[in-house]
KEMAR-853000 format. One record per residue (C-alpha): residue in three letters; x negated, y, z. Coordinates in steps of 0.2 Angstrom, whole numbers. Example, Ala and Ser with C-alpha at 12.3 -4.5 7.8 and 13.67 -1.06 7.14 Angstrom:
# residues 2
<node><type>Ala</type><px>-62</px><py>-22</py><pz>39</pz></node>
<node><type>Ser</type><px>-68</px><py>-5</py><pz>36</pz></node>
This chain:
# residues 213
<node><type>Met</type><px>-253</px><py>-294</py><pz>206</pz></node>
<node><type>Ala</type><px>-244</px><py>-280</py><pz>197</pz></node>
<node><type>Phe</type><px>-254</px><py>-268</py><pz>187</pz></node>
<node><type>Asn</type><px>-252</px><py>-249</py><pz>193</pz></node>
<node><type>Gly</type><px>-255</px><py>-233</py><pz>185</pz></node>
<node><type>Ser</type><px>-267</px><py>-229</py><pz>201</pz></node>
<node><type>Asp</type><px>-278</px><py>-244</py><pz>197</pz></node>
<node><type>Tyr</type><px>-295</px><py>-241</py><pz>190</pz></node>
<node><type>Phe</type><px>-303</px><py>-249</py><pz>174</pz></node>
<node><type>Gln</type><px>-322</px><py>-250</py><pz>171</pz></node>
<node><type>Ile</type><px>-327</px><py>-243</py><pz>154</pz></node>
<node><type>Ser</type><px>-344</px><py>-244</py><pz>146</pz></node>
<node><type>Arg</type><px>-349</px><py>-230</py><pz>134</pz></node>
<node><type>Ala</type><px>-367</px><py>-230</py><pz>126</pz></node>
<node><type>Gly</type><px>-374</px><py>-239</py><pz>141</pz></node>
<node><type>Thr</type><px>-366</px><py>-229</py><pz>154</pz></node>
<node><type>Asn</type><px>-352</px><py>-237</py><pz>165</pz></node>
<node><type>Tyr</type><px>-336</px><py>-226</py><pz>169</pz></node>
<node><type>Lys</type><px>-320</px><py>-229</py><pz>178</pz></node>
<node><type>Cys</type><px>-303</px><py>-222</py><pz>173</pz></node>
<node><type>Leu</type><px>-285</px><py>-223</py><pz>179</pz></node>
<node><type>Gly</type><px>-273</px><py>-236</py><pz>173</pz></node>
<node><type>Ser</type><px>-261</px><py>-221</py><pz>169</pz></node>
<node><type>Asp</type><px>-275</px><py>-214</py><pz>158</pz></node>
<node><type>Val</type><px>-275</px><py>-230</py><pz>148</pz></node>
<node><type>Leu</type><px>-257</px><py>-230</py><pz>146</pz></node>
<node><type>Ala</type><px>-257</px><py>-211</py><pz>140</pz></node>
<node><type>Tyr</type><px>-270</px><py>-216</py><pz>127</pz></node>
<node><type>Val</type><px>-261</px><py>-231</py><pz>121</pz></node>
<node><type>Gln</type><px>-245</px><py>-221</py><pz>119</pz></node>
<node><type>Ser</type><px>-253</px><py>-206</py><pz>110</pz></node>
<node><type>Asn</type><px>-261</px><py>-217</py><pz>97</pz></node>
<node><type>Leu</type><px>-249</px><py>-231</py><pz>95</pz></node>
<node><type>Gly</type><px>-233</px><py>-222</py><pz>98</pz></node>
<node><type>Thr</type><px>-218</px><py>-226</py><pz>109</pz></node>
<node><type>Ala</type><px>-211</px><py>-244</py><pz>109</pz></node>
<node><type>Glu</type><px>-194</px><py>-247</py><pz>100</pz></node>
<node><type>Tyr</type><px>-181</px><py>-260</py><pz>106</pz></node>
<node><type>Arg</type><px>-165</px><py>-267</py><pz>100</pz></node>
<node><type>Val</type><px>-152</px><py>-275</py><pz>111</pz></node>
<node><type>Ala</type><px>-134</px><py>-281</py><pz>110</pz></node>
<node><type>Asp</type><px>-125</px><py>-269</py><pz>123</pz></node>
<node><type>Ile</type><px>-128</px><py>-256</py><pz>137</pz></node>
<node><type>Thr</type><px>-130</px><py>-269</py><pz>150</pz></node>
<node><type>Ala</type><px>-145</px><py>-276</py><pz>140</pz></node>
<node><type>Arg</type><px>-152</px><py>-259</py><pz>138</pz></node>
<node><type>Asn</type><px>-152</px><py>-256</py><pz>157</pz></node>
<node><type>Ala</type><px>-161</px><py>-273</py><pz>160</pz></node>
<node><type>Leu</type><px>-176</px><py>-266</py><pz>151</pz></node>
<node><type>Asn</type><px>-179</px><py>-252</py><pz>164</pz></node>
<node><type>Ala</type><px>-193</px><py>-261</py><pz>172</pz></node>
<node><type>Gln</type><px>-204</px><py>-262</py><pz>156</pz></node>
<node><type>Leu</type><px>-201</px><py>-246</py><pz>148</pz></node>
<node><type>Ser</type><px>-212</px><py>-230</py><pz>147</pz></node>
<node><type>Ala</type><px>-206</px><py>-212</py><pz>144</pz></node>
<node><type>Gly</type><px>-202</px><py>-210</py><pz>126</pz></node>
<node><type>Asp</type><px>-197</px><py>-228</py><pz>122</pz></node>
<node><type>Arg</type><px>-182</px><py>-230</py><pz>111</pz></node>
<node><type>Val</type><px>-168</px><py>-243</py><pz>112</pz></node>
<node><type>Met</type><px>-156</px><py>-246</py><pz>99</pz></node>
<node><type>Val</type><px>-140</px><py>-253</py><pz>106</pz></node>
<node><type>Asp</type><px>-129</px><py>-262</py><pz>93</pz></node>
<node><type>Asp</type><px>-113</px><py>-260</py><pz>104</pz></node>
<node><type>Ala</type><px>-114</px><py>-244</py><pz>115</pz></node>
<node><type>Thr</type><px>-95</px><py>-243</py><pz>120</pz></node>
<node><type>Leu</type><px>-99</px><py>-246</py><pz>138</pz></node>
<node><type>Asp</type><px>-106</px><py>-228</py><pz>137</pz></node>
<node><type>Gly</type><px>-91</px><py>-216</py><pz>140</pz></node>
<node><type>Thr</type><px>-97</px><py>-204</py><pz>127</pz></node>
<node><type>Val</type><px>-97</px><py>-217</py><pz>113</pz></node>
<node><type>Ile</type><px>-80</px><py>-222</py><pz>107</pz></node>
<node><type>Ala</type><px>-86</px><py>-236</py><pz>94</pz></node>
<node><type>Gly</type><px>-102</px><py>-243</py><pz>86</pz></node>
<node><type>Trp</type><px>-120</px><py>-241</py><pz>90</pz></node>
<node><type>Ala</type><px>-131</px><py>-228</py><pz>99</pz></node>
<node><type>Leu</type><px>-149</px><py>-224</py><pz>100</pz></node>
<node><type>Tyr</type><px>-156</px><py>-219</py><pz>117</pz></node>
<node><type>Gln</type><px>-173</px><py>-213</py><pz>123</pz></node>
<node><type>Trp</type><px>-180</px><py>-218</py><pz>140</pz></node>
<node><type>Leu</type><px>-185</px><py>-204</py><pz>151</pz></node>
<node><type>Ala</type><px>-186</px><py>-212</py><pz>168</pz></node>
<node><type>Ser</type><px>-179</px><py>-226</py><pz>178</pz></node>
<node><type>Asn</type><px>-160</px><py>-227</py><pz>174</pz></node>
<node><type>Thr</type><px>-162</px><py>-210</py><pz>165</pz></node>
<node><type>Trp</type><px>-157</px><py>-210</py><pz>147</pz></node>
<node><type>Arg</type><px>-155</px><py>-197</py><pz>133</pz></node>
<node><type>Lys</type><px>-144</px><py>-201</py><pz>119</pz></node>
<node><type>Ile</type><px>-151</px><py>-195</py><pz>102</pz></node>
<node><type>Ala</type><px>-140</px><py>-203</py><pz>89</pz></node>
<node><type>Glu</type><px>-124</px><py>-213</py><pz>88</pz></node>
<node><type>Gln</type><px>-113</px><py>-220</py><pz>74</pz></node>
<node><type>Glu</type><px>-99</px><py>-208</py><pz>75</pz></node>
<node><type>Ser</type><px>-106</px><py>-191</py><pz>80</pz></node>
<node><type>Leu</type><px>-117</px><py>-182</py><pz>93</pz></node>
<node><type>Asp</type><px>-110</px><py>-174</py><pz>108</pz></node>
<node><type>Ile</type><px>-111</px><py>-155</py><pz>105</pz></node>
<node><type>Thr</type><px>-105</px><py>-141</py><pz>116</pz></node>
<node><type>Val</type><px>-102</px><py>-125</py><pz>106</pz></node>
<node><type>Gly</type><px>-105</px><py>-110</py><pz>117</pz></node>
<node><type>Gly</type><px>-101</px><py>-91</py><pz>113</pz></node>
<node><type>Ala</type><px>-82</px><py>-93</py><pz>114</pz></node>
<node><type>Thr</type><px>-74</px><py>-76</py><pz>117</pz></node>
<node><type>Asn</type><px>-57</px><py>-68</py><pz>120</pz></node>
<node><type>Leu</type><px>-53</px><py>-53</py><pz>109</pz></node>
<node><type>Ser</type><px>-41</px><py>-38</py><pz>112</pz></node>
<node><type>Tyr</type><px>-37</px><py>-22</py><pz>103</pz></node>
<node><type>Thr</type><px>-38</px><py>-5</py><pz>109</pz></node>
<node><type>Ala</type><px>-29</px><py>8</py><pz>99</pz></node>
<node><type>Gly</type><px>-34</px><py>27</py><pz>97</pz></node>
<node><type>Pro</type><px>-31</px><py>43</py><pz>87</pz></node>
<node><type>Leu</type><px>-48</px><py>42</py><pz>79</pz></node>
<node><type>Gln</type><px>-53</px><py>24</py><pz>79</pz></node>
<node><type>Gly</type><px>-49</px><py>7</py><pz>85</pz></node>
<node><type>Ile</type><px>-59</px><py>-4</py><pz>96</pz></node>
<node><type>Val</type><px>-59</px><py>-24</py><pz>96</pz></node>
<node><type>Val</type><px>-64</px><py>-28</py><pz>114</pz></node>
<node><type>Ser</type><px>-74</px><py>-44</py><pz>118</pz></node>
<node><type>Asp</type><px>-73</px><py>-51</py><pz>135</pz></node>
<node><type>Ser</type><px>-91</px><py>-59</py><pz>133</pz></node>
<node><type>Gly</type><px>-100</px><py>-49</py><pz>120</pz></node>
<node><type>Ser</type><px>-101</px><py>-32</py><pz>112</pz></node>
<node><type>Asp</type><px>-86</px><py>-23</py><pz>106</pz></node>
<node><type>Ala</type><px>-82</px><py>-18</py><pz>88</pz></node>
<node><type>Ile</type><px>-77</px><py>-1</py><pz>83</pz></node>
<node><type>Leu</type><px>-65</px><py>1</py><pz>68</pz></node>
<node><type>Pro</type><px>-68</px><py>18</py><pz>61</pz></node>
<node><type>Ala</type><px>-56</px><py>29</py><pz>51</pz></node>
<node><type>Ala</type><px>-57</px><py>27</py><pz>32</pz></node>
<node><type>Asp</type><px>-67</px><py>40</py><pz>23</pz></node>
<node><type>Ala</type><px>-71</px><py>44</py><pz>4</pz></node>
<node><type>Val</type><px>-84</px><py>30</py><pz>4</pz></node>
<node><type>Asn</type><px>-79</px><py>16</py><pz>17</pz></node>
<node><type>Ala</type><px>-63</px><py>7</py><pz>20</pz></node>
<node><type>Gly</type><px>-56</px><py>9</py><pz>38</pz></node>
<node><type>Leu</type><px>-41</px><py>13</py><pz>48</pz></node>
<node><type>Met</type><px>-28</px><py>26</py><pz>42</pz></node>
<node><type>Leu</type><px>-27</px><py>41</py><pz>53</pz></node>
<node><type>Pro</type><px>-11</px><py>47</py><pz>61</pz></node>
<node><type>Ala</type><px>-10</px><py>63</py><pz>50</pz></node>
<node><type>His</type><px>-12</px><py>52</py><pz>34</pz></node>
<node><type>Lys</type><px>2</px><py>40</py><pz>41</pz></node>
<node><type>Ala</type><px>14</px><py>55</py><pz>43</pz></node>
<node><type>Lys</type><px>11</px><py>60</py><pz>25</pz></node>
<node><type>Val</type><px>13</px><py>42</py><pz>18</pz></node>
<node><type>Asp</type><px>30</px><py>41</py><pz>28</pz></node>
<node><type>Phe</type><px>37</px><py>55</py><pz>16</pz></node>
<node><type>Leu</type><px>35</px><py>44</py><pz>1</pz></node>
<node><type>Thr</type><px>49</px><py>33</py><pz>-4</pz></node>
<node><type>Val</type><px>48</px><py>19</py><pz>-16</pz></node>
<node><type>Thr</type><px>64</px><py>11</py><pz>-22</pz></node>
<node><type>Ala</type><px>59</px><py>0</py><pz>-36</pz></node>
<node><type>Ala</type><px>53</px><py>-18</py><pz>-33</pz></node>
<node><type>Phe</type><px>35</px><py>-21</py><pz>-31</pz></node>
<node><type>Asp</type><px>26</px><py>-31</py><pz>-45</pz></node>
<node><type>Ala</type><px>8</px><py>-33</py><pz>-40</pz></node>
<node><type>Asp</type><px>2</px><py>-39</py><pz>-58</pz></node>
<node><type>Ala</type><px>12</px><py>-24</py><pz>-66</pz></node>
<node><type>Ser</type><px>5</px><py>-12</py><pz>-54</pz></node>
<node><type>Lys</type><px>-13</px><py>-17</py><pz>-57</pz></node>
<node><type>Ala</type><px>-10</px><py>-16</py><pz>-75</pz></node>
<node><type>Lys</type><px>-3</px><py>2</py><pz>-74</pz></node>
<node><type>Leu</type><px>-17</px><py>8</py><pz>-62</pz></node>
<node><type>Ala</type><px>-30</px><py>1</py><pz>-74</pz></node>
<node><type>Leu</type><px>-23</px><py>14</py><pz>-87</pz></node>
<node><type>Ile</type><px>-23</px><py>29</py><pz>-75</pz></node>
<node><type>Gly</type><px>-39</px><py>39</py><pz>-73</pz></node>
<node><type>Val</type><px>-38</px><py>50</py><pz>-58</pz></node>
<node><type>Thr</type><px>-50</px><py>64</py><pz>-59</pz></node>
<node><type>Gln</type><px>-45</px><py>76</py><pz>-45</pz></node>
<node><type>Ala</type><px>-34</px><py>75</py><pz>-29</pz></node>
<node><type>Val</type><px>-15</px><py>77</py><pz>-31</pz></node>
<node><type>Asp</type><px>-6</px><py>88</py><pz>-18</pz></node>
<node><type>Leu</type><px>11</px><py>82</py><pz>-16</pz></node>
<node><type>Asp</type><px>16</px><py>97</py><pz>-6</pz></node>
<node><type>Val</type><px>11</px><py>108</py><pz>-22</pz></node>
<node><type>Ile</type><px>22</px><py>97</py><pz>-33</pz></node>
<node><type>Glu</type><px>37</px><py>97</py><pz>-21</pz></node>
<node><type>Ala</type><px>36</px><py>116</py><pz>-20</pz></node>
<node><type>Ala</type><px>35</px><py>118</py><pz>-39</pz></node>
<node><type>Ser</type><px>49</px><py>105</py><pz>-42</pz></node>
<node><type>His</type><px>60</px><py>116</py><pz>-31</pz></node>
<node><type>Ala</type><px>55</px><py>133</py><pz>-37</pz></node>
<node><type>Ala</type><px>68</px><py>144</py><pz>-46</pz></node>
<node><type>Val</type><px>69</px><py>142</py><pz>-64</pz></node>
<node><type>Thr</type><px>65</px><py>158</py><pz>-74</pz></node>
<node><type>Thr</type><px>65</px><py>162</py><pz>-92</pz></node>
<node><type>Ala</type><px>51</px><py>173</py><pz>-101</pz></node>
<node><type>Gly</type><px>63</px><py>185</py><pz>-110</pz></node>
<node><type>Thr</type><px>79</px><py>195</py><pz>-105</pz></node>
<node><type>Ala</type><px>97</px><py>191</py><pz>-108</pz></node>
<node><type>Ala</type><px>96</px><py>204</py><pz>-122</pz></node>
<node><type>Asn</type><px>83</px><py>194</py><pz>-133</pz></node>
<node><type>Asn</type><px>82</px><py>177</py><pz>-126</pz></node>
<node><type>Pro</type><px>95</px><py>164</py><pz>-130</pz></node>
<node><type>Ile</type><px>90</px><py>152</py><pz>-116</pz></node>
<node><type>Val</type><px>100</px><py>154</py><pz>-100</pz></node>
<node><type>Ala</type><px>94</px><py>147</py><pz>-83</pz></node>
<node><type>Thr</type><px>107</px><py>141</py><pz>-71</pz></node>
<node><type>Gly</type><px>99</px><py>135</py><pz>-55</pz></node>
<node><type>Gln</type><px>87</px><py>121</py><pz>-61</pz></node>
<node><type>Ala</type><px>97</px><py>118</py><pz>-78</pz></node>
<node><type>Leu</type><px>93</px><py>127</py><pz>-94</pz></node>
<node><type>Ser</type><px>105</px><py>130</py><pz>-108</pz></node>
<node><type>Phe</type><px>104</px><py>138</py><pz>-125</pz></node>
<node><type>Asn</type><px>116</px><py>150</py><pz>-132</pz></node>
<node><type>Ile</type><px>113</px><py>157</py><pz>-150</pz></node>
<node><type>Ala</type><px>125</px><py>171</py><pz>-146</pz></node>
<node><type>Gly</type><px>112</px><py>178</py><pz>-134</pz></node>
<node><type>Leu</type><px>100</px><py>180</py><pz>-147</pz></node>
<node><type>Thr</type><px>98</px><py>198</py><pz>-154</pz></node>
<node><type>Ser</type><px>93</px><py>203</py><pz>-171</pz></node>
<node><type>Ala</type><px>75</px><py>207</py><pz>-172</pz></node>
<node><type>Pro</type><px>71</px><py>225</py><pz>-174</pz></node>
């Protein structure tokens, strides 16, 4: 007759007889000897081993292409239960499903921008400050729009020039603009100063210089 896990075995220990289940014997053997390993030619031969396998047994299949997840080559399986297998390795790769995919969108704002995720936390992009990089505020953009650069941009030359410049304080372009358009004046008068101001132009006329007293 076939041996079942519910059958009892007689065991003698130190002169005393005990009985234990066949499943207990199996568990002891598996924990002390480890699981069995088999090598077969293909998936059909693997499936034929069902009746003699125990949970955790491993079967190396030389040609596992009958498994729809194996394109070519061998695969290693672990037997979990009748006709239930876990693939633990294969020649080409393991089947991995990567989770956490998300779709991103962007919401603009006058003070900050927000990168919106449909499956996770949103990310806030703050305005730049004196310490940290960030987004340009609308007021800053309006000021930059007043600057016009006509020369061709040369990245290497620009870096070299910037390396030679030491800026120790803020530069107010409005002040520079106002000063550049202010009326030109002379320190003296027409009677004692040979420099004549005409708009933004200065001219020198020795005839305008009077003799010193």
